[in-house]
C-alpha positions in Angstrom: -19.4 21.2 -59.7 -22.0 19.8 -57.4 -25.4 19.8 -58.7 -28.8 19.2 -56.5 -31.8 17.6 -57.8 -35.3 18.7 -57.0 -37.3 16.2 -55.4 -39.7 14.1 -57.2 -43.2 13.9 -56.9 -45.4 11.5 -54.5 -46.6 10.1 -57.2 -43.5 9.3 -59.6 -42.2 5.4 -59.9 -39.7 4.2 -57.2 -37.4 2.7 -59.4 -36.3 0.1 -57.0 -35.6 -3.7 -56.7 -34.5 -5.5 -53.6 -32.9 -8.5 -55.2 -29.0 -7.7 -55.5 -28.7 -9.7 -58.7 -30.5 -7.0 -60.4 -27.9 -4.4 -59.6 -24.6 -3.1 -60.8 -22.2 -3.4 -58.3 -19.4 -1.2 -58.5 -15.8 -1.8 -58.3 -13.7 0.9 -57.1 -9.7 1.4 -56.7 -7.9 0.2 -53.4 -7.1 3.5 -51.8 -3.5 4.6 -51.0 -2.2 2.6 -48.1 1.0 5.0 -47.7 1.7 5.4 -44.2 0.8 8.6 -43.2 3.1 11.8 -41.8 2.8 14.3 -39.4 -1.1 15.9 -39.9 -2.3 19.1 -38.3 -2.5 18.3 -34.9 1.0 17.3 -34.6 1.9 20.4 -36.4 -0.8 22.5 -34.7 -2.8 25.4 -35.6 -3.9 29.0 -34.6 -7.3 28.2 -35.3 -8.0 25.2 -33.3 -6.3 23.2 -30.6 -6.3 19.5 -30.2 -6.4 16.5 -28.2 -6.1 12.5 -28.8 -8.0 9.9 -26.4 -7.4 6.6 -27.0 -10.4 3.5 -27.0 -10.8 0.0 -27.4 -13.9 -2.0 -28.8 -15.7 -4.4 -26.1 -13.9 -7.5 -27.6 -10.6 -6.0 -27.6 -10.5 -6.6 -31.2 -10.3 -2.9 -32.4 -8.2 0.3 -31.3 -9.3 3.9 -31.9 -7.5 6.9 -31.7 -9.8 10.3 -31.4 -8.8 13.2 -32.7 -10.8 16.3 -30.5 -10.3 19.6 -31.9 -12.0 22.4 -30.3 -12.3 26.2 -32.0 -10.1 28.7 -30.3 -12.9 31.0 -31.4 -15.3 31.1 -28.2 -18.7 29.2 -28.8 -22.4 30.7 -29.4 -24.8 31.1 -26.5 -26.3 27.9 -28.0 -22.7 26.0 -28.2 -20.4 24.9 -30.9 -22.3 22.6 -33.3 -19.9 19.2 -33.4 -19.2 16.8 -35.8 -17.9 13.1 -35.6 -16.1 12.1 -38.8 -15.3 8.5 -39.2 -12.0 7.0 -41.4 -10.2 9.4 -39.0 -6.5 8.6 -40.2 -7.5 9.8 -43.5 -9.4 13.1 -42.2 -6.5 14.1 -40.4 -4.8 14.0 -43.5 -7.3 15.9 -45.1 -7.2 18.8 -42.8 -5.3 21.9 -43.0 -4.8 25.2 -41.8 -6.6 27.2 -44.6 -9.9 24.7 -44.2 -9.6 25.4 -40.4 -8.9 28.9 -40.8 -12.0 29.2 -43.3 -14.0 27.4 -40.8 -13.4 29.7 -37.7 -14.6 32.4 -40.1 -18.2 31.3 -39.3 -19.9 29.0 -36.5 -17.0 26.9 -36.0 -17.7 23.2 -35.2 -16.0 21.1 -32.6 -14.5 18.4 -34.7 -14.4 14.8 -33.6 -12.1 12.7 -35.4 -12.7 9.2 -34.9 -10.3 6.5 -36.5 -8.0 3.7 -35.5 -4.5 2.8 -33.9 -2.8 3.1 -36.9 -0.3 4.9 -39.2 -1.9 3.7 -42.4 -5.1 5.9 -43.6 -7.5 3.0 -42.9 -7.7 -0.1 -40.8 -9.4 -1.9 -43.5 -10.1 -4.9 -41.5 -11.2 -2.8 -38.6 -13.3 -0.3 -40.3 -15.4 -3.4 -42.2 -16.3 -4.7 -39.0 -17.6 -1.5 -37.4 -19.1 0.3 -40.1 -21.0 -2.6 -41.6 -24.8 -3.6 -40.5 -26.4 -6.6 -39.5 -28.7 -7.3 -41.8 -31.0 -9.9 -43.8 -28.8 -9.9 -46.6 -26.0 -10.6 -44.7 -27.2 -12.5 -41.8 -26.1 -12.0 -38.4 -23.0 -10.3 -36.8 -19.8 -11.6 -38.4 -20.6 -12.8 -41.9 -17.5 -12.5 -44.4 -16.8 -10.5 -47.0 -15.1 -12.1 -50.3 -11.8 -10.6 -49.1 -12.5 -12.6 -45.4 -12.7 -9.7 -43.6 -16.2 -9.9 -41.1 -19.0 -7.1 -41.2 -21.9 -6.5 -38.9 -20.5 -5.1 -35.9 -22.2 -1.2 -36.4 -24.4 -1.9 -33.0 -21.0 -2.3 -30.9 -19.2 0.5 -32.4 -22.3 2.9 -32.2 -22.6 2.1 -28.8 -18.8 2.5 -28.3 -19.2 5.8 -30.1 -22.4 7.1 -28.2 -22.0 6.2 -24.9 -18.1 6.4 -24.3 -16.6 9.0 -27.2 -19.0 11.4 -27.5 -19.1 11.4 -23.5 -15.3 12.1 -23.5 -15.1 14.2 -26.5 -17.8 16.7 -25.7 -17.0 16.9 -21.7 -16.1 20.3 -20.5 -17.2 22.0 -23.8 -20.4 23.5 -24.5 -21.9 21.7 -27.1 -25.4 22.8 -29.5 -27.1 18.7 -28.8 -29.6 20.6 -31.5 -26.1 20.2 -34.0 -24.7 17.1 -33.9 -24.0 15.9 -37.2 -21.8 12.3 -38.3 -20.4 12.0 -42.0 -18.6 8.9 -43.3 -17.6 7.5 -46.6 -18.0 4.1 -48.2 -18.7 2.0 -45.4 -18.4 4.8 -43.1 -21.6 6.0 -45.3 -23.7 2.6 -44.6 -22.9 3.2 -40.9 -24.4 6.7 -41.1 -27.6 5.5 -43.1 -27.7 2.8 -40.3 -27.5 5.2 -37.6 -29.7 7.1 -39.0 -32.3 4.6 -39.0 -31.7 3.6 -35.5 -30.3 6.2 -33.8 -31.5 9.9 -32.2 -28.1 10.7 -30.6 -27.3 12.7 -34.0 -29.4 15.4 -35.5 -27.3 15.6 -39.1 -26.1 12.9 -41.0 -24.5 13.1 -43.9 -23.7 10.1 -45.9 -21.1 9.7 -48.5 -20.6 6.9 -51.4 -22.4 4.5 -49.2 -21.5 0.8 -50.3 -25.3 -0.1 -51.0 -24.4 -2.2 -53.6 -22.2 -4.2 -51.7 -25.4 -6.2 -50.6 -27.3 -3.5 -48.5 -30.2 -2.7 -50.5 -32.2 -3.3 -47.4 -30.9 0.2 -45.7 -32.9 1.7 -48.9 -36.0 -0.7 -48.4 -36.0 0.7 -44.2 -35.4 4.2 -45.5 -38.7 4.3 -47.8 -40.3 2.8 -45.3 -39.9 5.8 -42.7 -42.6 8.0 -41.6 -42.5 11.2 -40.8 -43.0 10.8 -37.0 -40.4 8.4 -37.2 -37.7 10.6 -38.0 -38.9 13.8 -35.9 -36.1 16.6 -36.6 -33.2 14.4 -38.0 -31.5 16.0 -41.3 -30.2 13.5 -44.3 -28.0 14.4 -46.8 -26.6 11.6 -49.1 -24.0 12.3 -51.4 -22.6 10.3 -54.3 -20.3 11.0 -57.4 -20.7 9.2 -61.0 -17.2 9.4 -62.2 -16.3 5.7 -62.0 -18.3 5.0 -64.7 -16.8 7.7 -66.9 -13.5 5.8 -67.6 -15.8 2.9 -69.3 -17.8 5.6 -71.5 -20.6 4.8 -70.1 -23.0 7.6 -69.6 -25.7 5.6 -68.3 -26.7 6.5 -64.5 -25.5 3.0 -62.4 -28.6 1.6 -61.0 -27.5 2.0 -57.8 -27.6 5.7 -58.4 -30.8 5.9 -59.6 -31.8 3.5 -56.6 -30.4 5.5 -53.9 -31.3 9.2 -55.7 -35.1 7.7 -55.9 -35.7 6.8 -52.4 -33.7 10.3 -51.1 -36.6 11.8 -53.2 -39.3 9.2 -52.3 -38.7 10.5 -48.6 -38.4 14.2 -49.4 -41.6 13.7 -51.2 -43.5 12.6 -47.9 -42.3 15.4 -45.9 -39.2 13.7 -44.3 -35.8 16.2 -44.3 -33.9 14.6 -47.0 -31.9 15.7 -49.9 -29.5 13.9 -52.3 -26.6 15.3 -53.6 -24.8 14.7 -57.1 -20.6 15.3 -57.6 -20.7 15.2 -61.8 -17.1 13.5 -62.7 -16.1 12.4 -59.0 -14.9 9.0 -58.4 -16.0 7.4 -55.4 -12.2 8.0 -54.0 -12.8 11.9 -54.6 -16.0 12.1 -52.9 -14.0 11.2 -49.9 -12.2 14.9 -49.8 -14.9 16.5 -51.6 -17.6 15.6 -49.5 -15.4 16.2 -46.1 -14.7 19.9 -47.2 -18.2 20.8 -48.3 -20.0 19.0 -45.1 -17.8 20.9 -42.9 -18.4 23.9 -44.6 -21.8 23.4 -44.1 -22.0 22.4 -41.0 -19.8 25.9 -39.9 -22.8 27.9 -41.8 -20.6 28.7 -44.7 -22.0 27.1 -47.2 -26.3 25.7 -47.6 -26.8 22.3 -47.4 
């Protein structure tokens, strides 16, 4: 069951400290890296037709595979809504014919699934670089994490996404540019928040379990400093699960979740279209599929935001 918090008042105390050591850093189980088999694009669908394209990063170090799925249902007069989804290999593994059938019963979106040229669900090295922002806590582009992975490449990846991938994906398709969404999980959630702060290409931003606790509290400080006239018509939905602490019988709300929720509520109290959704009992990994399906149904107008 998904719970939604009401927004706190303008005078509520914002529980936010921007020294990383003050917060608990979540340590999540590593994802299943079993090679993937055929997906819905390979099998075919009665409700969507798929095409694929490949792209390379400007430095030729990362290589992308993008699946574009267009509804067989004719677009509405305003055009299809469109949703861009990160970690596309894992997303394609989650898409199913029953889900596509359900989407087709609403206002089905054009699906743009941005992955990598790999048979694995995640290209951990590439996604770490592409999805993480350069910031004051980590320093310049190319900073290194504990596992030796470079980060800080979100600006270059966003340029590729907006200037090359999106025009190719939307070419010849009637799109409603006021309904262009971006979804991402974990590091992908960081990329969504970074894009929300810096880009006006997308209108709806769905950030799932962003890895704020790995040194990205500066994103929260930037979010709470936003004024309504800086945001315009952009809408933000931030989704979290709290199941990771249940394994240790720790019923206290983690500091990171509390900080994220307080930030979003503060934004909403300032008139910004932002909301926080908690999925009780779901772990970091479980949030991938749960939030993906909910977001797709929301974009297709089958569920309320």
